N, C-alpha and C positions, 0 to 999 in steps of 0.2 A: 516517598512510600517508592519501591525498586519493583519492576517487573522481571519476571526469567521466565524465559522461552527454551524448550526442550525443541530443537532444531536436529535431531541425533536423527529423525526418518526422514529429513527432509524441511522445506520450509518453503511457501509461498505467499502470494499477498491476503487469500481467502483466507488461505488457514491462520493468517496472523490478527485477522479481522476477528475469526471464530473465537478465537483464544481471549481476545479482549471481553467478546460478548457472552462466550463461557464468563469469565471473573465476574461479570457483573457492568459492563459498560452497557451505555443507552447508546442502542441500536437506531434509536429515532434523532438522537445528537448527533449520529456519524451518519445516517442519510440525509439530514438538514444540510450539513456540510455538504456532502457531497454532490447534493442537488444546487447548492450557493456557486459552485466553481464547475461544475459538468455543463458543456455548452449542450449536451444534449441529454435525455434522461436515461438515468441510470438507477437501477432498483438495487438497495443489498436486501435481502432475505435469507431469514436464517430458521435453523428447523434443529430439533434433536434426533442425533440417529447413534447407532450402536455399530461400532467396528472392533473387530475382536473381541464383542464382548463386552465393550463399555460404552458407556453412555459417551456421546462428544456432542459438541453444538457444530454444526455447519452451516457456513454463510455464502450466501451465492452472489456473484455479484453478476447482473445481468443489466448488457450493454449494447447496443444496436451496433453493428458492423459500420464502421468507420475509415473511409480510404484518406480521413485527413493527416499530414504528415504534419508534427510540430514540434517547434525549436525548444529550446528551453527559454528562450524569452516570452513564447505564446502562452506557457503553463506560466511564466511569472507573471505574465500580464492577466491572465485569468484568475491568480490567488490574489494577486492586489486587488482585483476591482470585485473580490466576493466580500458578502456580506457572512463572513463568519468571525468567530473570537480571535482575538488577536496571535492567542497561544498557539492554537491550530494552524494558525494561517503560517506562524513561525515556522513552528513544527515541519510543516509541510514543506517550506520553501526551502529550511535546510536538509530535507532530504533529497528534494529533486538536485540543490545546487552540486553535493556530492557526487549525484549522478551525472550530472554533467561534468563537473570537473574528471569524473573517472574516463566517461566517455571522449572527452577531447584530449585528453591525455594519451590513450589508445589509438585513435585517428588523427592525432597532430595536429589539434587544430584549436578553438577559443572555445570556452564552455556555453561564450554566448551562441556560438554558430552550430553548435551540436545540434543534430536533428534524433530528436529520440524517437525509435520504431516503436517498437514494445512497450517503450518507458513513456510514450506518449499515446499511448492509447486508453481511449473511454476506461476502460474495465482497468489498468495499471492506473489512472489519476485517483479511481474510486478507491483503490486499494489504500496509496498514500494517504487522500487527506482523511479516507474511513478511517486509518489507524492513527490518525494524529489527533482525530476526536476522541475516538474512544482511548488514546493516553490521555489526555486531557480530563476526559469523563468519568476515568477512574483515579484521579490526582494523581497518579503516576510525576517522577520526579527524572528517572531513568529506567532505562530497560537494558538485560544481559540477556545472552543468549550462550548455551550449549554451540561448539563446533558442530557445523553439517557432515554427517558423515559422509565421503566418496570413496563410491567404491573403485574398484580397477582389479585387471585382470585378462585374461585372453581366452579365447575361441577359434577352435579349429574348425573348419567349416569344407 
């Protein structure tokens, strides 16, 4: 089964989580996966909202502030030692590996030495692991997405 995301108005981790929950993904399974990986408590909470006159699902990722800086190897270690479905682990590892490779290329370093800043934060870990668990929960084989609309222009001040 293939999932499709309409990203024409932008995309963020909590928006992806909400899309999966709205499509029927098991929020409890997503929470359990996050609980297994996160070194501190992170809560996924969903609610139904109305935006522009349309019903939608919103997922809140509630995480404590943390000053811990994590490298790709730290996150890989968390995933390797988590008691989660191997398919969820594999998908989360693949996502973080791609992020580490991209960061390493930009900074001219080795992926193992990449320090994740925002991506290493608890809420971002929950976004990636929660997405992987939702993906598996829905029985998806792959996802595709529209282009993300980016704006441009000038302003005189």
